[in-house]
C-alpha positions as CSV (number, residue, x, y, z in Angstrom):
1,X,60.2,99.0,66.8
2,X,63.4,97.9,65.0
3,X,65.2,101.2,65.9
4,X,64.4,100.7,69.6
5,X,65.8,97.2,69.5
6,X,69.0,98.5,67.9
7,X,69.5,101.4,70.3
8,X,71.1,99.4,73.2
9,X,73.6,97.8,70.8
10,X,74.5,101.2,69.3
11,X,75.1,102.6,72.8
12,X,77.2,99.6,73.7
13,X,79.4,100.0,70.6
14,X,79.8,103.7,71.3
15,X,80.8,103.1,74.9
16,X,83.2,100.4,73.8
17,X,85.0,102.6,71.3
18,X,85.2,105.4,73.9
19,X,86.9,103.0,76.3
20,X,89.3,101.9,73.6
21,X,90.2,105.5,72.8
22,X,90.9,106.2,76.5
23,X,93.3,103.2,76.6
24,X,95.0,103.9,73.3
25,X,95.8,107.5,74.3
26,X,97.6,106.3,77.4
27,X,100.7,105.0,75.7
28,X,102.7,104.7,78.9
29,X,100.2,102.4,80.6
30,X,98.9,100.6,77.6
31,X,98.2,96.9,78.1
32,X,96.7,94.5,75.7
33,X,95.0,92.7,78.6
34,X,92.8,95.7,79.2
35,X,91.5,95.6,75.6
36,X,91.0,91.8,75.8
37,X,89.0,92.2,79.0
38,X,86.8,95.0,77.6
39,X,86.2,93.2,74.3
40,X,85.4,90.0,76.1
41,X,83.0,91.8,78.4
42,X,81.2,93.5,75.5
43,X,81.0,90.2,73.7
44,X,79.4,88.5,76.7
45,X,76.8,91.3,77.0
46,X,75.8,90.8,73.3
47,X,75.6,87.1,73.6
48,X,73.6,87.3,76.8
49,X,71.2,89.9,75.2
50,X,70.7,87.5,72.2
51,X,70.0,84.6,74.5
52,X,67.5,86.7,76.4
53,X,65.8,87.6,73.1
54,X,65.7,84.0,72.1
55,X,63.9,83.1,75.3
56,X,61.4,85.9,74.8
57,X,60.8,85.1,71.1
58,X,60.7,81.4,71.6
59,X,62.9,80.3,68.7
60,X,66.6,81.2,68.6
61,X,66.6,81.4,64.8
62,X,63.7,83.9,64.9
63,X,65.5,86.5,67.0
64,X,65.1,89.9,65.3
65,X,68.8,90.3,64.7
66,X,70.0,93.4,62.9
67,X,73.2,94.3,61.2
68,X,74.5,96.2,64.2
69,X,74.2,93.0,66.3
70,X,76.1,90.8,63.7
71,X,78.8,93.4,63.1
72,X,79.3,94.2,66.8
73,X,79.7,90.6,67.6
74,X,82.4,90.2,65.0
75,X,84.2,93.3,66.3
76,X,84.2,92.3,69.9
77,X,85.3,88.7,69.2
78,X,88.0,89.8,66.8
79,X,89.3,92.5,69.1
80,X,89.4,90.1,72.0
81,X,91.3,87.5,70.0
82,X,93.8,89.9,68.4
83,X,94.5,91.6,71.7
84,X,95.1,88.3,73.4
85,X,97.5,87.1,70.6
86,X,99.5,90.4,70.6
87,X,99.7,90.3,74.3
88,X,101.5,87.0,74.0
89,X,103.7,88.4,71.2
90,X,104.6,91.5,73.3
91,X,105.5,89.4,76.3
92,X,107.7,87.2,74.2
93,X,109.4,89.6,71.9
94,X,109.0,93.2,73.3
95,X,109.3,94.7,69.8
96,X,107.7,98.2,69.4
97,X,106.7,97.7,65.7
98,X,104.2,95.0,66.8
99,X,102.1,97.8,68.4
100,X,101.7,99.4,64.9
101,X,100.6,96.1,63.4
102,X,98.2,95.7,66.3
103,X,96.5,99.1,65.6
104,X,96.2,98.2,61.9
105,X,94.8,94.9,62.8
106,X,92.2,96.5,65.1
107,X,91.0,98.7,62.2
108,X,91.0,95.7,59.9
109,X,88.7,93.8,62.2
110,X,86.2,96.6,62.2
111,X,86.1,96.9,58.4
112,X,86.0,93.1,57.9
113,X,83.2,92.7,60.5
114,X,81.1,95.3,58.7
115,X,81.4,93.8,55.3
116,X,81.2,90.2,56.5
117,X,78.1,91.1,58.6
118,X,76.4,92.6,55.6
119,X,77.1,89.7,53.3
120,X,76.1,87.0,55.8
121,X,73.0,88.7,57.2
122,X,70.8,87.7,54.3
123,X,70.4,84.1,55.5
124,X,69.2,83.3,59.0
125,X,70.2,85.9,61.6
126,X,71.9,83.5,64.0
127,X,73.9,82.1,61.1
128,X,75.0,85.5,60.2
129,X,76.3,86.2,63.7
130,X,78.1,82.9,63.9
131,X,79.5,83.2,60.4
132,X,80.8,86.6,60.9
133,X,82.5,85.7,64.1
134,X,84.1,82.6,62.6
135,X,85.4,84.6,59.6
136,X,86.9,87.3,61.7
137,X,88.6,85.0,64.2
138,X,90.0,82.9,61.3
139,X,91.4,85.9,59.6
140,X,92.9,87.3,62.8
141,X,94.8,84.0,63.4
142,X,95.9,83.6,59.8
143,X,97.2,87.2,59.6
144,X,99.0,87.0,63.0
145,X,101.1,83.9,62.1
146,X,103.3,85.7,59.5
147,X,104.0,88.5,62.0
148,X,104.9,86.0,64.6
149,X,107.5,84.5,62.2
150,X,108.9,88.0,61.5
151,X,109.2,88.8,65.2
152,X,110.9,85.4,65.9
153,X,113.5,86.1,63.2
154,X,114.1,89.6,64.3
155,X,114.4,88.5,67.9
156,X,116.9,85.7,67.0
157,X,119.2,88.0,65.1
158,X,119.1,91.0,67.4
159,X,119.4,89.1,70.6
160,X,122.3,87.0,69.3
161,X,124.2,90.1,68.1
162,X,123.6,92.4,71.0
163,X,123.0,90.2,74.1
164,X,126.0,89.6,76.4
165,X,128.0,86.5,75.9
166,X,126.8,84.9,79.2
167,X,123.1,85.7,78.7
168,X,121.0,82.6,78.8
169,X,118.1,82.9,76.5
170,X,116.0,80.3,78.4
171,X,116.1,80.9,82.1
172,X,115.1,78.1,84.5
173,X,111.6,78.0,85.8
174,X,112.8,78.5,89.3
175,X,114.4,81.8,88.4
176,X,111.3,82.9,86.6
177,X,109.2,82.1,89.6
178,X,111.6,83.9,91.8
179,X,111.4,87.1,89.7
180,X,107.6,86.9,89.6
181,X,107.4,86.4,93.4
182,X,109.3,89.7,93.8
183,X,106.7,91.5,91.6
184,X,108.5,91.7,88.2
185,X,106.4,91.6,85.1
186,X,107.4,89.5,82.0
187,X,108.9,92.5,80.3
188,X,110.8,93.6,83.5
189,X,112.2,90.1,83.8
190,X,113.7,90.2,80.4
191,X,115.2,93.7,80.9
192,X,116.5,92.7,84.4
193,X,118.2,89.5,83.1
194,X,119.8,91.4,80.2
195,X,121.0,94.1,82.7
196,X,122.5,91.6,85.1
197,X,124.1,89.6,82.3
198,X,125.9,92.7,81.2
199,X,126.9,93.4,84.8
200,X,128.3,89.9,85.2
201,X,130.3,90.2,82.0
202,X,131.7,93.5,83.3
203,X,132.7,92.1,86.6
204,X,134.5,89.2,84.9
205,X,136.4,91.6,82.6
206,X,137.4,93.8,85.6
207,X,138.7,90.7,87.4
208,X,140.8,89.8,84.4
209,X,142.3,93.3,84.0
210,X,143.0,93.7,87.7
211,X,145.3,90.7,87.7
212,X,147.3,91.9,84.7
213,X,149.1,94.8,86.4
214,X,150.8,95.0,89.8
215,X,149.4,98.5,90.5
216,X,145.8,97.3,89.9
217,X,146.4,94.2,92.0
218,X,147.4,96.6,94.9
219,X,144.2,98.5,94.4
220,X,142.2,95.3,94.3
221,X,143.8,94.0,97.5
222,X,143.0,97.3,99.2
223,X,139.3,97.5,98.3
224,X,138.6,93.8,97.5
225,X,136.4,95.3,94.7
226,X,135.9,92.1,92.7
227,X,134.6,90.1,95.7
228,X,132.4,93.1,96.7
229,X,131.0,93.4,93.2
230,X,130.2,89.7,92.9
231,X,128.4,89.7,96.3
232,X,126.6,92.9,95.3
233,X,125.5,91.1,92.1
234,X,124.1,88.2,94.1
235,X,122.3,90.5,96.5
236,X,120.6,92.3,93.6
237,X,119.5,89.0,92.0
238,X,118.2,88.0,95.4
239,X,116.1,91.1,95.6
240,X,115.4,92.1,92.0
241,X,112.7,94.6,92.9
242,X,115.5,96.8,94.4
243,X,117.6,97.0,91.2
244,X,116.8,100.7,90.9
245,X,118.6,101.3,94.1
246,X,121.7,99.8,92.6
247,X,121.4,101.9,89.4
248,X,124.6,103.9,90.0
249,X,126.6,100.7,90.5
250,X,125.2,98.9,87.4
251,X,125.0,101.8,85.0
252,X,127.9,104.1,86.0
253,X,130.5,102.6,88.4
254,X,130.9,99.2,86.7
255,X,131.1,100.5,83.1
256,X,133.6,103.2,84.2
257,X,135.8,100.7,86.1
258,X,135.7,98.2,83.2
259,X,136.7,100.9,80.7
260,X,139.5,102.4,82.9
261,X,141.1,99.1,83.9
262,X,141.2,98.0,80.2
263,X,142.8,101.2,79.1
264,X,145.2,101.2,82.0
265,X,146.5,97.7,81.2
266,X,146.7,98.6,77.5
267,X,148.9,101.7,78.2
268,X,151.0,99.8,80.8
269,X,151.9,97.2,78.1
270,X,153.4,99.9,75.9
271,X,157.1,99.4,75.6
272,X,158.0,103.1,75.4
273,X,156.7,105.5,78.0
274,X,157.4,109.2,78.6
275,X,156.6,111.4,81.5
276,X,153.2,112.2,80.3
277,X,152.4,108.5,80.0
278,X,153.3,107.9,83.6
279,X,151.2,110.9,84.7
280,X,148.2,109.5,82.8
281,X,148.7,106.1,84.5
282,X,149.0,107.7,87.9
283,X,145.9,109.8,87.4
284,X,144.0,106.7,86.0
285,X,145.1,104.7,89.1
286,X,143.8,107.3,91.4
287,X,140.5,107.4,89.5
288,X,140.2,103.6,89.6
289,X,140.9,103.6,93.3
290,X,138.2,106.2,93.8
291,X,135.7,104.2,91.8
292,X,136.5,101.1,93.8
293,X,135.8,103.0,97.0
294,X,132.5,104.3,95.6
295,X,131.5,100.7,94.8
296,X,132.1,99.7,98.4
297,X,130.1,102.7,99.6
298,X,127.3,101.8,97.2
299,X,127.2,98.3,98.5
300,X,127.0,99.5,102.1
301,X,124.2,101.9,101.1
302,X,122.3,99.1,99.4
303,X,122.4,97.2,102.8
304,X,121.8,100.3,104.9
305,X,118.5,99.0,106.2
306,X,120.2,95.8,107.4
307,X,122.9,97.8,109.2
308,X,120.2,100.0,110.8
309,X,118.3,96.9,112.0
310,X,121.5,95.5,113.4
311,X,122.3,98.8,115.1
312,X,118.8,98.9,116.6
313,X,119.3,95.3,117.9
314,X,122.6,96.2,119.4
315,X,121.1,99.2,121.2
316,X,118.2,97.1,122.4
317,X,120.6,94.4,123.7
318,X,122.8,97.1,125.4
319,X,119.7,98.6,127.0
320,X,118.6,95.2,128.3
321,X,122.1,94.5,129.6
322,X,122.3,97.8,131.4
323,X,118.9,97.2,132.9
324,X,120.0,93.8,134.1
325,X,123.1,95.3,135.6
326,X,121.0,98.0,137.4
327,X,118.7,95.3,138.7
328,X,121.6,93.3,140.0
329,X,123.1,96.4,141.7
330,X,119.8,97.3,143.3
331,X,119.4,93.7,144.5
332,X,122.8,93.7,146.1
333,X,121.9,97.0,147.9
334,X,118.7,95.5,149.3
335,X,120.5,92.4,150.4
336,X,122.9,94.6,152.4
337,X,120.0,96.5,154.0
338,X,118.2,93.4,155.2
339,X,121.3,91.6,156.3
340,X,121.8,91.1,160.1
341,X,123.8,94.2,161.3
342,X,124.7,92.6,164.6
343,X,126.0,89.3,163.2
344,X,124.0,87.2,165.7
345,X,124.7,84.1,163.8
346,X,128.4,84.4,164.2
347,X,128.0,84.7,168.0
């Protein structure tokens, strides 16, 4: 009789760990929320089953609890809590080492639930279940706090040393809402903001270098590359979900232009120059001119759909205008046909 009562819980635990295995093996799509949802669902099933047993047996303290029930309750509650906490940490810090600590914590919850369940089961069954759950959840919270502190310190030092100078660590809520409305996740928002902060810094550096040398000012006046880049930047921020379409601009053209303009101005400032130096400067100027042209083409390509829509509207307007002209011409012809050919009115 006892084995029959245990069987559903054993099956539930086996199914639960099978689901966890399928999630953990998919590293590319792993999400803590999925584990939280599965663990919470399993916990609800166990609690509902125990409540149903309490109704059947009449007294809640007399429910024929077994070790598997007590241990599984601790596992489900502990896994749900640790997954929820590490989901918060991952969204805040995005540090890969936290995933390793999370896996260790999941195993720690299983072992602790087993030993705590065995030790607390000797008293009343319901007390054993509650006691195990409280112990597990308390340990999870207590063990997570030090790792939160470590992640906070690592984030502080790494971000301060590697983030662009103009990167704002606390964006306004309006910007966060804007990014979310365009479908960006929390991790994508952080990456996007870092990427755009780097782009902004590059554009500012290019603008400074362009104004140092007459040759570069001529190129800038020809292509208006600084103004185009600034507007390109604003348009990407306006539609952050399209950042991949501007990948060449952000990851190739801007870095190359920043590097070449800086080297060009540095070489131009040299007091002594030979023939080879002038050839290098001339070749660099041609390359800079070509990159500026490519930036303009990239900007136009980014707005190609807008240009296509405008072109379609122009065609539609021309078609309507031509139709109106044809109708006017036909009406004039009809008026001529129905007019009085004998000019009786004039007589």
